[in-house]
Structures are given as structure tokens and as C-alpha cells.
N, C-alpha and C positions, 0 to 999 in steps of 0.2 A: 318570320325570317328578317324582321327589321331591327333586330337587336333591342327590342323593347322588353321591359320587365313588368311583371305584375307585382304590385305591393299589396300586402294584406296584413292585418293586425295579428293573425293567428298562425303559429308555427305549423300546426297540423294541416291547415289549408295550403300553405306554401309547399310543405313536403308532399302533400297529395297531388298538387298540380305538377310539381317536378317529376314525381314518380310516373304519373300518367303520361306526360310528354316524353319521358325517356322510354317507357314501354311502347309507345306508339312508333318509335323509330325502328324500322326493320333492318337493322345492322347488327353485327356482332358486338356483344357487350364485353368490355374489359373492366377489370376490377384492380384498383391500385391500393394496396394496404399501407397505411402509415406505420411508422416505427416509433416506439417510445423507449427512451434510454434514461435510466436513473429515475428521479422523482419528478414526474410530470403527470398532472391529473388529466385524464381523458376528457373530462367535461370542459377543460380549459383549451382544448385543441381548436385552433382557428379554422382548420380545414377538416373535412370528414376523415375519420379513422379508415373507413372503407369508401373510396371514391369510385363510384360506378359511372362509366361513360360509354357512349357510342358516338361514332362519327355522325355529325349533325346536331349534337347536343349543344345547348346554350349554357355557357359557364360564366362565372364571375371570378376575377382574381381576388384573393383575400390577403394580399400582402403587397407592399410597395416595392417596385424595382425600377427606379428612375432611369438607370443605365440601359435597361432593355425596353423602356418605353411603355410600361404599364404600372398602374397603381391599384390600391385597394378599391374595388368598385368598377374596374374596367371590365366591360362585357365582351365576350368573344364567342366564336363558334368553333367546335372541334372539327378539324378537317382530316386528321390522321392519328391513328392509334396503333400501338404495338406494345410488346413487352418492354417496359421501362422507357416508353416513348410516347409523348403527347405533343401534337402540333395543333395550334389554333390560329384563326385569323381574326384580327380586330376589325372593328367597324370601318376603319380607314383603309382596310385592305392589307395591312401589314401582317405578315406571317411570323409567328413566334414559336420557337421550339422550347417548350416549357420544361424547366429543370426542377427537380425536387429542392425544397428549401428546408432550413432548420430553424425552429423556434426554440428559444431557451427559457427554462424556468430558473429563476435566480432567488437567492435569499441573502439577506444582509447578515454579515458576521462581524463582530467586533474583534479587531486585531489588537491584542494587548501590547505588542511591541511598538507598533506605529501609533497606537492610541487613536485609531480611526475606524470608522465603519466601512467595510469593504463589501462589494457585491461578489457572490460566489455562484457559479453555475452548478445547479444540483440535478438538472435533468434536461431532456430535449425531446422534441417531437419533429420527425422528418416526414414530409409528404409534399405532393404537388400542391401549389398554392391556389387551388381551384375548388369551386363548389358548383353544383347545378344552379342555374339562375333564370329559369323561365319565371319563377316567382320567388320573392324573398319577403321577410317580415319587415315591417316599418322599423322595428328596433334595430335589426341588422343593417338597414339602409342608412343609418345615421352616419354622416360624414361622406356619403357618396353623392354623386351628381349624375343625373340622367337627362338624355335628350328626348326619350320616348318612354312613357310609363302609363300603365293602366292601373288605376287605383280601385281595388276590389272592395267595395263597401257592402257586399251582400249580407254580411253579418255585422256590419258596423265596426266601431272601434270600442275599446274597453278602458282607455285611459285618457285623461284630459290632455289635449294637445297633440294626440296622435295624427289627426287629419292634417294639422299644420305641418308637422314634421314630414309627413308623406309628401305633401304638395311642395314643400320647400326644397325637396330633392331635385326639382326640375330646374333646368337652365332657363327655360321659357315655358309658358303655358301652352304653346303651340303643339307640343307632343303629348299632352295629357288627355287621357280619356277616363271616364268614371263609370262604374257599373250602376250606380244609383246617385240620386241627388244627395248632397251633403245637407244634413239636418242639424238643427241646434242640439237635439238630444244626442 
């Protein structure tokens, strides 16, 4: 309950932790389906196509919204759910009524009349900008900053520099815990 996140090198491990934590919550589950319009590849969607949540779930924002006070990587707890309704609380206690957002897929098109390359919207993805976030992968954490993090090294890392990337997500080392010692290998 301290807004900490587990970082792991493996997608399956992060997904497994998130599914188990969600299943452990004895509250009603709500499912929010994303919508694709036009030409938008599902694998490019920044938020889950099917967002499963329960009150008490830990989530992370996957889009910036400076006006409403959250950015990509802000961790929150779900405090209220309903049909078409998600309310979360941030670590600082601020309550946010989360709205669906739209991500656009664009392609460059040459305009013969203006003799310029222009950007054209060819598709979009609409969904709440949230993901489950008890655990995330090191890869997905790039660009985020955490106050508290548990670095899960039970299976190690698989690419050069992953441990550095994981630890460099921390504001200070005070909130960092490790599952195992970091080894040269």
C-alpha cells in the first residue's frame, strides 16, 4: 500500500504479479474495453485493449496530462469504479476522475499542391490511460521516476545495462529494495 512498484526484466513475470495481485482483491471487477478506429495496430496501443480493474488496484498512468497533474509513470490507487467511471488517488492524496483519452496513428503524405509533406491521421485508439502497476518491466519503466521500487532479480536480467536502467529510475536509493544481490554476470 505504499505506492511502490516491482521492476522486472520479464514481461511474463510482471503480468503474473499484476494478475495475482488483482485476483487477490475481493472486490467487484470492472472491464473497460478500448476502441480502435481506422488504421491503428493493436500492438501499438499504449494502454491495454481490455483494462481489468478493482477498487484497491495499483495503476500507472501511461500518458501525460500536465493540466490535471499527472504524467506518464504517475502511480495511483483505484478508489472508485463504475460503468464509464474510474476514480483514483495519487500518492499525494489528490483524487483524479480519470477520463478516456485518444491516441492517434499518423502517416506522412506528400501534398502536390503545397509541395510539402503533411501529417494525416489514419486511425485512433481510445481508452483510459491506465495500466495495472504492482509490477512493470524495466523496458516500460524508461523515462519514469520512482520514490519506492523493489528490483526483482530472481531471474536476473537478459540485456547489457538493464540493472543500471532499473536503478536509475529511482529519485534516491532510500526507497530501493533488491530481491538478490547484483552480480557482475
